[in-house]
TITOR-679639 format. One record per residue: residue in three letters; x negated, y negated, z negated of N, C-alpha, C, O in turn. Coordinates in pm, whole numbers, plus 50000, padded with zeros to 5 digits. Each point is the difference from the previous one (the first is absolute). Layout:
N
ALAXYZXYZXYZXYZ/...
This chain:
561
MET684107886036623500865010750048499795012949920500965007049967/LYS497784995950002499725012149922500664999049862500585009749952/ASP499334978649986500634998049869501535001050011500665005549912/THR499874989250199501455000650020500485014550009500995003749938/ILE498285004450139500385014150015499865007349867500865008249965/SER498064989049961499835006449869501174996649908500495008549927/SER499934978850077501134995849917501305007050041500795004049915/LEU499424997550216501195006950049500005014749955501045005349960/LEU497805001050048499915014049958500225001349850500625009649954/ASP498894980949970500235000249857501504999149970500505006549908/GLY500194985250170501454999049984500705013150035500975003849933/ALA498555003050170500595012750040499785010649893500905007949971/VAL497894992349969499725009649893500934997549882500545009449942/SER499634977950022500904996749889501435004750028500675005249911/ALA499784992950213501365004350037500145015149989501025004949953/LEU497965002550092500075014649994499905005149857500565010549967/LYS498744982449947500005003649858501414998549942500485008649927/HIS500174980450108501344997349950500995010650048500955003649929/GLN498825001450193500875010250056499685013949947500755009550025/GLY498164991849901499605012949948499215008350099499715011649972/VAL499924982750143499205007250099498555001549953499375010250023/LEU500134979449911498645000249946500054999449848500914993949945/PRO498155012449987499954999449854499894985649951499314991850061/ALA501385005049831500054986349950498654995149950499734988050004/ASP499415021349950498704995849945498894999750105498834998249966/LEU501535003650159499005000250108499484985850024500784990650013/ALA497895007949993499394986950024498945001450109498804999649970/PRO501615002050154499035002750108499194987750039500464988649987/THR498345013950060499194989550061500354999550148499745009650074/ILE500854979549969500464999050139498854995150088499454989349979/LYS500225018950118498894996750090500544997650140500695008550058/VAL498994979849996500424996350135498744996450078499214991749956/ASP500615014550160498804997750080500374995950143501055004050051/PRO498104988250014500214997050142499895012950082499195008749968/THR501604992450135499935011850086498824998650096499614988950037/LYS499845022350004498934999850098500544999350142499364994350089/ASP501815011349933500635000150132501254991349994500945003249928/LYS499064985850147501134990649993501315006150050501074994449976/ALA498855017050093501235006950039500745005249877501195003050005/HIS498074998149883500585004849876500374988649906500185002049880/GLY499934985950175500384988649918498814992149953498875001950046/ASP501394989149859498964991249948499405005249870498804998849976/TYR502065007149938499565005349872500685013449974501065002950056/ALA498305005149859500575013249967499745003249854499084994749938/THR501765014250007499805004649863500205015149994500795005750075/ASN498495000649833500145014449976500785002649871499895010749940/LEU500904979450018500705000849872500895012449990500055006349894/ALA500634997350213500895011649996499225013049976500485009049932/LEU498324991950123499175011849977499545000649855499925010849942/MET499774977550000499544999549862501105003949901499745006749900/LEU501504989250130501095001749904500875012350027500945002649924/ALA498785004950182500855011450037500065010549888501075005349970/LYS497784997749970499985010449896500794995949877500865007749956/PRO498904980349985500814996449882501484998250034500865001549913/ALA499444995450213501414998650040500655013450030501225001150005/GLY497945009250017500535013050037500635000050138500985007050024/MET498464985350067500544998650135498895001950102498824998849968/LYS501575004350154499045000250108499614985550032500834991049990/PRO497905006850049499554986250024500864992250100500294988349978/ARG500115018250132500794992750099501394996549946500554989450032/GLU500015019549886501304997049940499884988049905500864991249999/LEU498065008649923499804988949909499714987250078500424989149960/ALA498855012150153499744988350083501314994050051500174987850002/ASP500755021050039501334995150044500704992549887500594989550021/ALA499325016049858500664993749885499374986649967500704990449968/LEU497985008950040499294987349972500384989450101500264988549963/VAL499775015250164500364990350104501444995149980500294988150014/ALA500615021249953501394996249978500164990749881500924991849996/ALA498175009349906500094992049877499234986950008500034992049906/LEU499275005650207499224987650012500934987949994501024999850069/PRO498654990149851500804987650000499954993650139499005001650070/PRO502024991249971499984993350130498904989350004499734993349900/SER499665005250217498934990050015499884995850145499975008450090/ASP499984978649932499794994850135498575002050048499704998350118/ALA499425005549789498595001650037499755012950076498985001350068/ILE501955008449921499795013150062500955001550119501224998649987/GLN498185004250129500805002150120500635013949999501195001550029/LYS498035008749937500525013749992499025008749923498854996249978/THR501635015649983499145009949936500135013250075501035002650062/GLU497935005649931500035013350060499355009949905499094996449925/ILE501375015850077499395010749921499215008850095500525004650101/ALA498234997749865499115007350090499325011549927499824999749878/GLY499805010550200499225011249947500695006749884501215002250003/PRO498045001249893500585007349887500834991249907500645005149908/GLY499354981550116500794991549912499454986049982500354993049905/PHE498805002850185499504986349996501124990450041500825003350087/ILE499224985049851500964989850038499234988650067499124993949939/ASN501235003350186499364989450077500894987750004501225001050016/PHE498174987349969500734987449998499584991350119498824998050024/PHE502164997150047499774990650109500434986249952501174997849971/ALA497894993050020500324986749949500764991950105499725001150119/ALA501234990949835500714990950090499024989750053499124995349927/SER501035001050200499034991150064499844986949925498884995549977/ASP502244998249985499894987149935499375001349862499284990949956/ALA500975020249975499395002049868498505002350013499214994349925/ALA500395014150171498575002850021499264987350038498874997849957/ALA501774993950126499344988150051499844989149895499254990550022/GLN501435010649866499894989749896498594999349941499644990249935/ILE499555020350089498624999649952499254988450066499074994549940/VAL501335001850182499354988850069500204987249920499054992549977/ALA502195005149980500284988049921499255000549867499484989849954/GLN500465021949987499305001349872498514996950015499434993049916/VAL499945012250188498584997650023499754985150024499094994149940/LEU501704999950147499784985950033500284990849881499334989949984/ASP501645013749935500284992049880498875001249898499644990249934/SER499805021850052498975002449899498624995450045499194995749918/GLY500535005150212498724995550052498835007849942500005012349999/ASP498994980349952498815006449944500315008549878499215008849964/ALA501924988749971500355007549878500655013550031500205008049908/PHE500154994650218500665012750032499065011649969498855000250045/GLY501655009449879499195011449961499364998549864499605009849937/ARG500304977850015499454997649867501075003049895501204998850027/SER498385004949853500965003549896499424996749863498864995449989/LEU501935007049909499584997549862499965013049919500124999849878/ILE499725011650192500045012749929498875001349898500125007549904/GLY498794985250117498885000649905500264992549872499315002349900/ARG501694988950099500424992649880498844992849932499984998649877/GLY499054996850202498894992549944499005008149921499164994249930/GLU500895019150078499065008549926498574997150044499724998750119/LYS499385000549784498594997650030499375012750058500075010749940/VAL499324987950176499315011150065498614995350040499844989550062/GLN499175018449903498654997050044499575010250105500145012049979/VAL499354983250132499485008750104498514997350013499574989050032/GLU499645021349941498554999050018499655006650133500375011450024/PHE498914981450061499605006050126498704994050050499544989749950/VAL499875016750147498674997450057498935003749896499345010450014/SER500474981249883499075003049889498695006150050499565010349949/ALA499844983250150498755005250057498804995949914499994989249941/ASN499015019550052498764996249934499374988350076500005000050123/PRO499464990249806499384988650070498595003350046499034993449963/THR500885017150118498685004550047499884999650152498965003850054/GLY502094991850015499964999550146501304994850057500964997949925/PRO499095000050207501244995450063501115010349982499745011849976/LEU501494983850036501155009049987500065009350120499984995550114/HIS500095017649861500095009550110501475002450037500904994749935/VAL499325013250169501355001850053500915006949899501224997950002/GLY498225010249909500805006049894500524989549904501155000549958/HIS497994989850008500474988749919501104992550074500974995349940/GLY498875003850191501014993050081501355006949994501034993449992/ARG498955019950010501285007249990500634997549864501214998049989/GLY497965002349906500514997149868500544985949989501014997649933/ALA498314992850133500454986149996501344998450072500894993049951/ALA499255013550165501254998850076501165006449925501064994049988/ILE498745018149961501075007049927500344992549871501174997849969/GLY497804998349957500224993249873500714986750017500914996849924/ASP498674995550175500634986950021501445001650047500884992749956/CYS499375016950134501385002550044500875004549884501164996049989/LEU498285012349924500765004549883500364988349910501114999349948/CYS497944991650033500284988049919501114991650063500874994949930/ARG499095003850201501024992250069501385006749985501014993149983/LEU499025020250024501255007249982500554998149858501194997349982/LEU497945004049920500434998349862500524986049976501014998149932/ASP498304992150123500454986249986501364998050066500874993349944/ALA499325012650174501284998850070501135007049926501174997050022/SER498475012349889501015007549924500184994649859500625006649916/GLY498864981650058500304993349874499075003149884500354997149886/TYR498485008650141499035002549894499054988149985499784992550095/ASP499665006049786498994989849972498655006650019499545007449913/VAL499824990150201498845007850042498694992649972499874988050027/THR499175019249917498644995049983499065008650082499975012249985/ARG499264981450102499035006950085498644999449931499534989349963/GLU499835022250019498745000349924498905007750075500255010450061/PHE498554984149931498805005950059499045002949884499664990949924/TYR499925021650063499095004249893498605001350057499755008450087/TYR499344983349863498625000350049499155009249913499834997649881/ASN499645013150181499055008749931498624993550008499155004050079/ASP500644986049837498754992550007499025004549892499174992249954/ALA500925020550006499065005749903499685014150044500795006550068/GLY498024998349893499675013850029498905001750103499354990450042/ALA500455022349997498855003650083500054993850139498964996250054/GLN502245002650004500074994450136499564985550005499394995750097/ILE500924996849798499574986049996498484999449985499354991350059/ALA500095017849863498545000649986499365003450134498954994550035/ASN501675014750042499475003450132500064988050094499104997950081/LEU501974994449907500134987950083498864990449969499334995050091/ALA500455002449779498944990649962498645004850048499204992150049/GLY500545021049937498725005450045499824998850150498894997550048/SER502195004350028499934999050146499694985750042499164997750088/VAL501514992649851499764986050034498584996049960499334992650073/GLN500225012149813498654996849956498965005450099499034993350034/ALA501205019150011499065005850098499964991650127498924997550053/ARG502234998349997500044991550120499344986449973499314994650086/ALA500915000149795499394987149965498485000950000499314990150024/LYS500175021849949498555002150000499485004850135498835003650013/GLY502064996350087499575003250135500025014750034499475004050103/LEU501135004249813500055014350025501235003750082501014992949996/GLY498925018350077501125005150077500345014149957499255006149925/PRO501874999250122500435013549961498995010950033500045010749939/ASP499064986850158499035010250036498754999649913499145008750010/ASP500764981349904498844998649912500065010749891501085002549946/PRO497815003950019499995010549898500544995249864500535008149923/SER499334979150047500444995149870501444994950001500464994449900/TRP500245007450211501414995950006500815007949898499805012149986/PRO501124981449941500795007349899500695012350058500534999550111/GLU499455011349814500535012850050501474998850041500405005550102/ASP500394987349820501424998350030500304985850047501094994749975/GLY497954999250092500164986150043501004998450112500275009350076/TYR500294978649936500964996750106499234995050122499084991949987/ARG501315012950132499204997750121500634990350099499374996950102/GLY501814998349873500684991350095499294986850021499224995549917/GLU501084998350198499394987150033500384989249899499264990249984/TYR501855011449950500424989849904499014998749884499904989349941/ILE499375021350026498994999349894498904990250039499494992649916/VAL500155007350212499014990550050500514985749980499254991249959/ASP502045006750070500594986649986500004995549853499714988549970/VAL500635020749940500014996649857498594996249954499814990049932/ALA499215018250107498614997449959499504986750057499314992549931/ARG501025004750194499554987650061500584987849927499294990449973/ASP502025010349995500634988949930499464998649857499894988949948/PHE499785022349990499444999449864498644993150002499724991449917/MET499455012550178498664994250007500044985550048499054992549980/ALA502065003550082500144986050045500604991349890500194988050018/GLY500125018249866500544992349888501414995050021500374989549946/LYS500415017650130501354995350031500975002149883499735007549906/THR501404985650102501075001249901501215006650065500404996250110/VAL500185013649821501215006350051501104998549896499755000449880/SER501484997850169501164998549912500985011350028500515001350111/ALA499755006849787501045010350007501234994649929500054988249965/ASP500965020350013501264995049947499894994549858500764991049963/ASP498285014349956499944995449861498604995849957499764997849881/ARG499335001050214498634996749960499254993450114500365001350117/GLU498614991749846499094994050097498585003449955499634997849885/VAL499585007850207498665004649966498994993850096500185000350122/THR498774994049822498924994350080498775009049987499585003249889/ALA499865000850223498855008950000498764992649950499854988050024/ASN499275019449905498754993749954498805003850087498884995849973/ALA501375012350132498965003650098498835007649938498925000350059/ASP501275005949825498955007949935500275014750028500905006149942/ALA498324999550147500235013850043499735010149889500355011750015/ASP499034984249876499745009149888501094999449893500005007949907/ASP500944982750107501064998349900501225008250041500904995250069/LEU499105017649888501055009250044501384995849949500995001650070/ASP499084993049808501304995749946500584988750083501204999750027/ALA497954990950013500464988850081500445004950137500984995150056/ILE498285014449998500375005750131501365006749991500844998450089/GLN499385009349803501275007149985501164990149990501015001850067/ALA498864987949851501074990249985500314993250132501164997950034/PHE497794998650042500204993350129500645009550101500924996250072/ALA498595016349933500515009750098501475003149977500785000850095/VAL499615000949778501405002849971500884988250041501055002050062/ALA498534985949904500784988250039500064998650152501044996350054/TRP497865006550015499944998750145500995009650066500734996350092/LEU499295016149860500875010150060501454998149959500915003250077/ARG499314991649804501384996949962500554989150091501165000650041/ARG498024989649990500444989450092500315006050138501004996450062/GLU498155012649985500235006250130501305008050001500754999550097/GLN499505007949796501255007649993501204990749995501045002950059/ASP498824986049870501094990349997500314994950140501174998350037/LEU497784999250041500204995250137500645010850087500854997050084/ASP498745015549895500625011150074501505000749970500825001450090/LEU499524997649782501405001049960500804988050050501165001550039/LYS498244986849961500684988150052500305001850147501094996650047/ALA497945008850028500215002550142501105010450022500625000350106/PHE499625007949794501005010650007501354995549947500985007450007/GLY499074980349940501264994849948500395005749866501185001149969/VAL497825002749950500275006149869499444991049890498844995850006/GLU501985001449894499584991949886500325007449871500885008649995/PHE498384987849900500205006249869500284989449895499554988550010/ASP501215015649888500294991149887498935001249893499694990249931/VAL499755021950054499045002649893498815007750056500175009850073/TYR498624985649892498785007650026499455004349864499614991649919/PHE500385021450057499605005249869498635006650012499795008450088/LEU499274987849825498645005150007499795011749904500334999149882/GLU499125011750169499675011349913499054995649890500115004449886/SER498944986950148499024995549902500644993149881499465000149890/SER501734993850133500664992949890500505009749894500154996349883/LEU500125016150156500465010049903498915002849897500295002449883/TYR498454997250162498885001949908499704987249923499775000349879/ALA500234988550193499684987249936501004996349892499644994249898/ASP501635009350125501064996749903500225010949895500894998849916/GLY498305011750089500105010549900501185009350017500345007549908/LYS500304992350210501215008150018499695014850019500815008549963/VAL498044994650093499635014150015499735006149863500495010949969/ASP498734982249949499715005049864501285001149918500185009549924/ALA500714980750090501255000349925500865011850041500685006049917/THR499304997450213500765011550049499455013049941500765008949963/VAL497914992050030499395011949940500425001449855500335010949955/GLU499664978049973500395000449858501455004449984500335007449908/GLN500554988150183501425004049993500165014950026500805006749935/LEU498434998550162500095014250032499505008649884500575010549970/ILE498354984849965499485007349884501024999849886500275010249937/ALA500304977950040500984998649891501255008450024500635004649905/ALA499714997550222501195007850033499745015049987500945008050006/GLY497794995849974499675014049975499885008750124500155012249991/HIS499604981750124499945007950124498585001550056499835003650116/THR499154993749801498625001150047499245010249916500435003349889/TYR498465001650163499125008849923498594999150058499814996250115/GLU499215007649801498605000050040499575014250034500335009549928/GLU498934991850182499485013250039498814998150092500064992250095/ASP498845015149876498784999350081499484985750012499464996150104/GLY500714996149790499484986549999500844989950075499654988250006/ALA501475016250052500884991050074501334998549926500375008549918/MET500344980650113501344998149944501025003650107499914995350113/TRP501055013049850501005005050094501394994849962500294997349884/LEU500555001450217501414996949979500805012650031499795006250105/ARG501114997649805500755012350016501174997450097501164999549959/THR498534998750168501024996950101500895012050031501074998550058/THR498475013749904500855011850023501284999349918500975006950031/ASP499034984849865501234998349922501074992550079501164999649960/PHE498434994650151500924991550077500065004050147500284991850087/GLY499465021249940500225005250134498785001350088500125004850112/ASP498714991049841498795001350082499545014649997500335007449908/ASP498904996650195499575014050007498795002949911499715011549971/LYS499604977949985498895001749907499754986849929500394989450048/ASP498955011449836499684987849927498934992150076499265005650081/ARG500664981349891499104991350076499014993049907500334996149888/VAL498445002550161498974992949926500304985050003500254994450107/MET499734999249776500174985549991498654993049992499744990350073/ARG499415014749838498674994249985498985010950025500035010549936/LYS499074986950156499035010150043498955002549892499774991849912/ARG499605020050098498985003949904498864989849996499494996749893/GLU500144998350224498894990450008500444985749972499194990750007/GLY502095007649961500524986749971500744994350120499795004350113/GLY501074986149861500784993850107501315007350022500105012149980/TYR500884980550062501335005650020500195005350142499424994750094/THR501395015849920500375004750133500984990250063500614991949931/TYR499535009150201500734989650072501494999549967500634989550017/PHE499955021849935501444999749979500384992349874501154995649987/LEU497895002649920500324992849876500334985250026501014995249949/PRO498164997550128500424986350030501314999450077500734990149990/ASP499585020350089501305000450068501145000549899501034993350017/VAL498795014649876501025000649895500114986549930501114995349975/ALA497764998549995500024986949935500674989550088500744991549952/TYR499005009350177500594990550094501515001650006500734990150001/HIS499745022350002501455002150008500694997049867501164996049998/LEU498145006049892500554995549872500204984950003501004994849950/ASP498064998250109500124985450013501214996250085500704990349969/LYS499555017350138501184997450083501285001649916500914991850007/TRP499145018949916501185002549917500194988749899501114995549977/GLN497785000149963500074989449901500394986550062500484991049930/ARG499335007750199500434987950069501495000350034500534990450057/GLY500155020449909501455000450015500515006150129501164998150035/PHE497995009150037500435006250125500555014049972499235009449982/THR502104991850015500605013149979499925008550125500065012349993/THR499794981250124499795007250125498684995450061499804988150026/VAL499325021449995498704997350065499855009850115500215012049982/ILE499434983050133499785008450119498564998150045499584988850029/ASN499665022049976498634999650049499975005550142500285011750022/GLU499374979850075499845004650138498505002550020499204990649996/GLN500435021950026498595003750008499795010850104500955005850052/GLY497794996849977499675010650093500265013649939500035001649878/ALA500155008450209500325013549953498875006049916500245009649926/ASP498564984950083498895005249920500194997049851499255005249917/HIS501734986450049500294997249860500985010149939500374998949883/HIS500045010950195501035009349953499605006749870500835002049911/SER497905001650077499555007449882500024991449874499975005449889/THR500064981550126499974991449881501384997849939500114995749886/ILE500955007350191501344996849952500325007249869500434993749904/THR499355019550093500365007849882499224995649879500564998849891/ARG498134998750126499194996849882500274985849949499964997649879/VAL500334993150212500344986449953501335000349925500124994149893/ARG500875012850163501295001149931499855007149866500634996349901/ALA498525014150096499775007249874499354990849897500385000149883/GLY498664992050161499344990749909500974989749943499914996349883/LEU501004999250199501004990349955500975006249901500404993549904/GLN499985019350120500875006949905499295002049866500624999249894/ALA498075003450113499245002749878499884987749911499705001249881/LEU500534987050174499944987849920501154998849901499914992849901/ASP501195014350128501194999849912500524985849978500264995949887/VAL499894996750222500504986249988501344998250070500434988750023/GLY500235022450012501334999050059500044999350150501054997250058/ILE497815005250009499995000150146500705012650049499655011049957/PRO501344987850131500765011950044499165009450086499064995850067/ARG501305016949929499335009850086500214996350147501044994650037/GLY497975008250045500124996850142499724985550033500184995950115/TRP499374996449788499654986050023498494999150012499305006149919/PRO500154986750179500674992050104500385008550121499705011950007/ASP500984981450091500315006350128498794998950092499164991049985/TYR500755018250109498914999650098500555001550141500935007750024/VAL498504984950069500195002250143498605002250057499174990949999/LEU500575021150049498675003550050500025001250152500855006850056/HIS498204986450009499955000750147498855008950046498955000849936/GLN501295005850176498995008750060499054991850089500194988150023/MET498795018750024498954993450078500504995050135501055004250049/VAL498184986750009500314994550132498855003250094498844997849968/MET501515007350150499005002150105500274989950110501124998950050/VAL497854993849989500134989950106499465005750129498905005750003/THR501884992950106499555005250129500064989250107500794990649992/ARG498355010950107500034991850121499715009250117499035007549998/SER501834991950103499875008950117499975014649958499315008250061/GLY501454995049835500105013749954498835005049918499975011649961/VAL499064979650011498815003949926499984992649867500284988149994/GLU499375019149898499984993849869498924989249992498875002150044/VAL501504986649899499064989049975499585001149854500844999649910/LYS497875001850066499545002749864499184988849938499994998349878/LEU499334994150205499024990849945500344985550028500614996550101/SER498984995149804500104985650015498634994349971499385003549899/LYS500124987750187498694994249977499974992349868499015000349927/ARG502104992950045500054991949878499915008649875499284996749906/ALA501465014550094500025008449880498935010850003499505004049895/GLY500155000650224498955010050010500495014250010499375008250068/SER501754995149867500425014049999501505002050007500465011449988/TYR500324978050031501455001850008500634988350073499404989450017/VAL501855012850028500754989650069500644990849896500615004749904/THR499244982350115500534990449904501384994950042500405001150116/VAL500304993249788501294993750030499804988750100500804998250092/ARG498134994249888499744988750090499765004850143500404993350095/ASP498965018349920499805005750135501355001850069500164996150116/LEU500815009749812501315002650060500744987050031500604998650106/ILE499364991949801500684987350023499424993050122500734994450082/ASP497945005949929499344993850116500375007050130500104993650105/GLU500115019449888500305007950120501454998450044500264997750118/VAL500705003549789501415000950040500894989449937501184999150034/GLY498294992849874500794989649935500625004749870500085012049972/ARG500344978349948500565003049868501305008150010500185009749927/ASP500734986250163501315006550006499895014950026500565008249927/ALA498714995350178499885014250034499285007849891500375011349969/THR498594982549973499265006949895500905003049881500015011349951/ARG500734978750004500875002049885501085010450031500245009149920/PHE500414989650194501115009050032499525014350012500595009149941/PHE498344993150135499525013650021499595006649868500245011949981/LEU499154980449927499515005849876501125002949900499835008249910/ALA501334985150106501115002049906501175007850059500965002949929/ALA498965000650199501165005750069500145015149987500965005850050/ARG498105000649884500105014449975500085002749851499564991849920/ARG501005019750044500025003849858498594999249942499035004350064/ALA500864990449817498684998349940499275013249984498785000550011/ASP501975010349963499365013049975499685007750128499625011749994/SER500544981850122499635006550127498744993650054499804987949988/GLN499355020350072498794994550062500394991650121501005002850066/LEU498234987049961500354990250101498884998750103498834998649966/THR501565002050160499064997050108500344986250054501104997850051/PHE497964993249939500204986250048499404999150140498784999750017/ASP502114999950083499594999750140499844985450044500994993050022/ILE497775002549990499744986050036500594996650136500564989250017/ASP499345019950078500544997350135501514998049995500534991050065/LEU500175017449858501454998649988500364987049929500924993050042/ALA498365003749852500304988049923499794987350082500614989749971/ARG498525010950129499744988350084500944999250120500104989450062/SER500575021449970500795000450123501294991949988500614999349893/GLN499784994850217501284993050008500965008850079500284997750117/SER500205012549814500895009750063501005004849897499834997749880/ASN501205009150166501025005249910499485011449913500645003849902/ASP498195001550132499415010549918499404994349871499815007249902/ASN499894980050100499454993249883501164995449912500724990750038/PRO499495015449846501184996749919500064985449958501094994349993/VAL497784999549979500004985949960500484991350115500864991349982/TYR498585011150136500414992350117501495002250029500714990550031/TYR499745021849959501395003650031500984992649908501044995150045/ILE498625004149827500874993149904499954985050020501034993350005/GLN497765001450006499874985550017500614995350132500534988950008/TYR499415019550094500584996450129501524999049989500614991650067/ALA500015016849851501454999149979500354986449940500984993750040/HIS498235001949864500234986949938499824988950103500834991050009/ALA498095009750068499734989750100501075000150110500324989650057/ARG500225022149970501025001250104501264992249963500614993550086/VAL499795007149788501164992349955499714985150013500854992350045/CYS497955003849915499634985850013500064995550145500424988850029/SER499175019950062500074996750143501454998550046500314991150079/MET500585017749871501424998950034500554986449959500754993750075/LEU498895001849806500514987249951499454988350081500704990250026/ARG498035011050014499424989450084500724999350134500234989150053/LYS500115022550002500725000250129501384993849986500474992950088/ALA500185010049799501324994349977499934984849989500854992950053/GLU498135002249879499824985549987499714993850135500544989450034/ALA498605017250044499624994650131501204999650094500084991350086/ALA500845018049897501205000450084501124991249943501135000250049/GLU498544992249847500964991349931501195008149949501164995850006/GLN498505016049943501005008849939499515004149860499865011949973/PRO499894978449938499455003249868500955008849920501215000350022/PHE498205006749885500765009349918501094992849921499744989949935/ASP501465015350071501154994649928500335009549885500635010450020/HIS498954986249861500135008849884501465003149969500365011749981/ASP500494978150012501405002049963500735008850100500785008749961/LEU498974989250168500645008050103499595014649987500835009150013/ALA497874993149961499505013749986500615006949878500425011650009/MET499624981449878500505006349877501485003750010500455009449935/ALA500284983450146501445002750014500275011750093501155004450010/ASN497825000650059500255010350102499015011749991499685006150101/LEU499864996849780499015010749983500535013750039499225009050029/ALA502094992849973500575012950039499685003650144500155011650040/LEU499404978550039499635002950140498735008350009499685005450107/LEU499594995749784498765008050000500385014749981499835005649891/ASP500695000550215500565013549985499395010450093500475011350002/SER498504985250073499375010350083499175009249911499654996549888/ASP500045015350164499215009549921498664994149960499545001949887/GLN499834990950205498684994349972500084989149894499134999049912/GLU501924992850097500174989449899500305005849863499494995249899/ARG501355015050097500335006349872498775006549937499875000349878/ALA499255005050206498775005849946499164989449929499445002549893/VAL500484985650167499264989049936500704995649872499354997849899/LEU501985001050106500764995949882499785009649884499764995749887/ASN500325017150141499825010049895498584999649944499795001949880/ARG499264995850207498604999249954499824987649911499345000949896/LEU501224987950143499904987949917500595002449861499454995449900/ALA501675011850095500685002149873499165008549904500204999349879/ARG498885008550175499215008949914498814993149935499385005649909/TYR500294982450136498774993549954499914998749847498985003749944/PRO502054991149988499884998849853499725013349931499245000649904/GLU501395010150146499775013149939498565004750024499395006049912/VAL500084991150207498615003650029499064993149903499075006249948/ILE501164980950027499144992649908500095005749860498995001549932/GLU502225001850025500175005749866499285013549989499325002649901/ASN500845005950200499365013249996498494998950008499295007149928/ALA500224984150158498554998350015499394995149870498895004049963/THR501824987249967499514994849873500015011049894499015002049930/HIS502105005050059500145010549899498985011150018499455005149902/ASN500304998850224499105011250029498564995750021499135008350026/ARG500614978649963498634994650022499485003850138498885004850014/GLU501964993150089499655004450135500234988850102501044999750066/PRO498004991349949500154989150097500185004950144500534992750084/GLN499025019649944500125004850138501455001650042500295000450120/GLN500635000549784501425000750036500444987250070500845000450090/VAL498594988249870500334987350065499444999850142500674995650093/ALA498115009349923499395000550132500835008550096500234996150114/GLN500215015649840500805008750085501344993750032500485001150112/TYR500134992449791501284993250024499854989350108500824999250091/LEU498144992849899499794989350098499815005850140500504994450098/LEU498795016749910499815006450130501335005150054500264998650120/ASP500575007149795501325004850043500904988550042500715000950101/LEU499284988249822500834988450035499554994050132500834996450083/ALA497875002449936499494994750126500445008950116500374995150106/GLY499575018049873500425009350105501484998550033500374999850117/ASP500464999149780501434998050024500264987050075500834999550091/PHE498454990149871500224987150064499555000150146500724995150087/HIS498095010549939499525000450140500975008050086500294996150114/THR500225015049834500975008050074501254991950029500525000250112/CYS499964992849789501204991750016499754988850101500854997350085/TYR498004996349906499674989050089500005004550147500454992850089/ASN499045019349934499925005250136501355004850053500205001050121/ALA500725002149787501295005650042501124989750002500955001350078/VAL498954988549838501094990349985499494986050033499144994749930/LYS501374999350176499564986850042500464989549900501164999849960/VAL497934991550001500314989749901500444987150066501014994149962/MET498235001550136500264986950062501105001250106499754998950120/VAL501475003349831501165001050088500724986550004499734991249918/GLU501195007150178500734987450013501014998049888500234988749957/ASP500385022049997501014999049895499364994749871499165006649939/ASP501274981450021499394993649883500145008649874499055001449923/THR502135004250056500255007749878499115012449994499375002749898/LEU500595004850211499205012250003498514996749987499275006949928/ARG500304982750142498584996349994499594996449857498945004149953/ASN501894988349979499654995649866500025011349898499175000349909/THR501765009150105500005011349906498755008550020499425005049903/ARG500154996650222498795007950025498754992549956499045006149954/LEU500974980750060498884992249946499955001349848498935000649941/ALA502254999749996500055001649855499385013249956499295000649900/LEU500985009950176499395012949969498474999150012499275005549917/GLY500284987550187498564998150015499414992049884498935003349950/LEU501774986350008499524991849889499915008149871499054998649924/ALA501965009750051499975008349880498845010050006499325002549900/THR500465003050219498875009250016498694992849975499135005249930/ARG500734982950126498774992349980499774997349852498885001149951/GLN502194995449977499854996949858499525012149921499114998749916/VAL501475012850109499615012049926498595004450038499235004249913/LEU500424994750214498635003050041499014990949927498975004549950/ARG501364982750044499134990449933499875003449852498904999749945/ASN502235003549990499965003349858499155012349974499215000349906/GLY500965009950179499235012349982498534998250029499165005349928/LEU500524987350176498604997450033499324992349889498825002249971/ASP501914988749966499434992549888499645009349886498984998049934/LEU501835012250041499685009749895498765008050035499315005049910/MET500404996450218498805007050044498804990650008498875004550024/GLY501364982649955498924990250012499594997750144498854996750028/VAL502115005050065499744998950144500824988450055501134997749957/SER498304994950136500664988250055501135003950096500035011250052/ALA500884979449970501135001950092499894989350109500604989349988/PRO498645013450118499764989850103501244997150084500835008850023/GLU499294978750021501134996150085499705001850147500925000350082/GLU497825001049953499595002650139498895010350000499195000549908/MET500785007850198498925009950013499565000850146499105007750033/
């Protein structure tokens, strides 16, 4: 319907150009939006306000001219001019109701598109250090990143999901030292405990399994412990594999999978970090000062130059990031999206500057970033801070165990990534309309219940009868559902373009609200076969769109609740 109205307005503009009312070289962007108040119709445009100045007319006068010039269409019941010159469109009942047939014909494909044209897109998300269980911040990144991948896939992109393991550096050394101390019977209160050691109960489990000579299998390796508490290298290899396996299990419980696991250590082993340094030197963007090597990132928008190689030796952390992203570019990803915590904000400018300094044709502003803010978990209005398993933070597994996968995923992805999030455990567990997950899933289950009742009454859904009489869906409540269904493809396109999965969550909540309102106002199981079947068809279309949207959120669509 929105496309139909846009086309009609385009025809009106062309007619007014021909009449000399509008300049012949005018090429306006026609914007049509759903109305907020159904008393003002189904859709509205501000086109007359936009074109009044070049036309030399008052907006309402131009609105009158545009309406008069609209090509005839059975899809529009009437038009009205409101306020300073808005044009409101009331869709004809039978035209609006055709969305039901479209949804039912398309099924799972409704809302999917080919706008991505098969473009390769890599999304990196979670990328947690293998030093402990995944915390709730990782969970938010996993939910947002996975939903974003699902959106991109639904929009016709060729998506690669990637997890970057920081398996090199000081944190890994701290992990190995912590496990070694536990293997030797020491605890965090012992004077010889590592200063930056990890204190969670999981360290005890790693040390116990190491001393028992166990074998652990991660996604790309299998490590058998040698039970030698003095062999720090062996302890480190075992601990990293042990925690990688644990993170894999956490992600599996969360319904998240990856196509590629990329190891930071491989950048050093394969010589890619050294090769990146040589490219930067050759490009003329480095200099030596105070015994350190610097990259002149101020040439590319940074507020100050950055140290690449420290005075005492060793590279700073942003250099392997540049090498890693160069590798992404060389793998053919013209679009890369990094979903990370907001604490990575300071790295964006310097990584992009480093990539520009390579002079290899990487465009400015590459890669894209989606940064999420922190999550606070509460129970009974009080913040929950500790997990016995982790020792100092709430884990993803804690939330899944408390409220289930569906609620955890939805709550973590249902707000803008750049807004702080309070995860209310009590709300997520409640079976009430205040719980958005329950409210949406209940709408889906409600339709399933309607169909079961129809079958039990020996009045099964008659598809052909319903499709022939969709114009009967003309009550205000039914039209609200119809209009909401029609917006779904646009929501998916906008959510994909803006990298905002929360738009899908809000849409599902709005659709569920429209449906529940309609269900309470308009009786479905009536004696009239024709009316009953058209209303069942509306329910079926609603169920299909709810299911499609929930799938994009990685949330189930139960048939009973």
